[in-house]
C-alpha positions in Angstrom: 8.1 0.9 10.2 10.1 -2.0 11.3 9.4 -5.3 9.5 10.9 -8.5 11.3 10.1 -12.1 10.5 11.7 -15.5 9.7 12.3 -16.1 6.1 11.6 -20.1 5.3 12.0 -19.2 1.5 15.4 -17.4 0.4 16.0 -16.9 -3.3 19.2 -15.3 -4.9 19.2 -15.0 -9.0 21.1 -13.6 -11.7 20.3 -12.6 -15.1 22.4 -11.1 -18.2 25.6 -12.4 -17.0 25.1 -10.8 -13.4 23.9 -7.4 -14.9 20.7 -8.0 -12.9 20.7 -9.7 -9.3 18.2 -10.2 -7.0 17.7 -11.6 -3.4 14.3 -12.1 -1.7 13.9 -13.3 1.8 10.2 -14.5 1.9 8.3 -15.4 5.1 7.0 -18.8 3.4 7.0 -20.4 0.2 5.1 -19.7 -2.7 1.9 -21.6 -2.6 1.0 -24.1 -5.5 -1.7 -22.8 -7.2 -3.0 -24.1 -10.5 -3.8 -20.8 -12.5 -5.1 -22.7 -15.6 -8.3 -23.1 -13.4 -11.1 -20.8 -13.8 -11.4 -18.6 -10.7 -8.2 -19.4 -9.1 -7.7 -17.4 -6.4 -4.6 -14.9 -6.2 -2.3 -15.9 -3.3 -2.7 -14.1 0.0 0.2 -11.4 0.6 3.2 -12.3 2.9 5.9 -10.9 4.3 9.0 -10.8 2.2 12.1 -8.0 1.2 13.6 -8.3 -2.1 16.8 -6.4 -2.9 17.8 -5.9 -6.6 20.1 -4.4 -8.9 20.4 -3.7 -12.6 24.1 -2.7 -12.8 23.6 -1.9 -16.4 21.9 1.4 -15.6 23.1 1.9 -11.7 25.0 0.3 -9.1 22.4 1.2 -6.4 20.0 -1.3 -5.0 16.5 -1.2 -5.0 14.4 -2.4 -1.7 10.9 -3.5 -1.9 8.9 -5.3 0.9 5.4 -6.3 1.8 4.3 -6.3 5.7 1.8 -9.2 5.0 -0.9 -6.6 4.1 0.6 -3.7 2.0 3.2 -3.4 -0.5 6.0 -0.8 -0.4 9.5 0.2 -1.6 12.0 2.7 -2.1 14.6 4.5 -0.1 18.3 4.2 0.0 20.2 1.7 2.3 21.9 3.4 5.2 23.0 0.5 7.4 23.4 -3.1 6.2 24.3 -5.9 8.6 24.5 -9.6 7.2 25.4 -12.8 9.1 24.8 -16.6 8.2 21.6 -16.3 9.9 20.4 -12.9 9.9 20.0 -9.6 7.7 19.4 -6.2 9.5 18.8 -3.3 7.1 17.9 0.4 7.7 16.8 2.5 4.9 17.4 6.6 4.9 13.6 7.1 5.3 13.7 5.0 8.7 12.1 1.9 7.6 14.1 -1.0 9.0 14.0 -4.9 8.7 15.2 -7.9 10.7 15.2 -11.2 9.1 16.2 -14.2 10.1 16.9 -17.1 7.7 18.8 -20.4 7.1 20.4 -21.2 3.8 23.4 -23.1 2.4 27.3 -21.8 2.3 27.1 -21.3 -1.6 23.7 -19.2 -1.5 25.0 -17.1 1.8 28.2 -16.6 -0.2 26.3 -15.3 -3.2 24.2 -13.1 -1.0 27.1 -11.8 0.7 28.9 -10.6 -2.3 25.8 -9.0 -3.8 24.8 -7.0 -0.7 28.3 -6.0 0.9 29.8 -5.3 -2.7 31.9 -2.3 -2.9 29.7 -0.5 -5.2 27.4 0.7 -2.6 27.6 4.0 -0.9 25.6 4.1 2.3 24.7 7.2 3.5 
């Protein structure tokens, strides 16, 4: 499977003083839904890829995604290329991604530091 899309929402977050890190590239921003109203619909699935690590337990990164219809995840990272506007990723199981995006310099540097950190062992 190959998943390619333009990400209009990119989020980088840390928790527990950087022990947990997550970056998400999502095709569209989250819709505003008022879940306090009865029978509020769940949002439709959209394309995204999320890469996270919990350094307290392992330096490896977990990858999950949605192709706009189905959710999946898993597989170690074999190849990763990151530029200021493109993420290309290939997993050991053959799943690949190409995600274009536009973000500010601070967010890019945070993502770059996380994704290209020396703790990884690409297969």
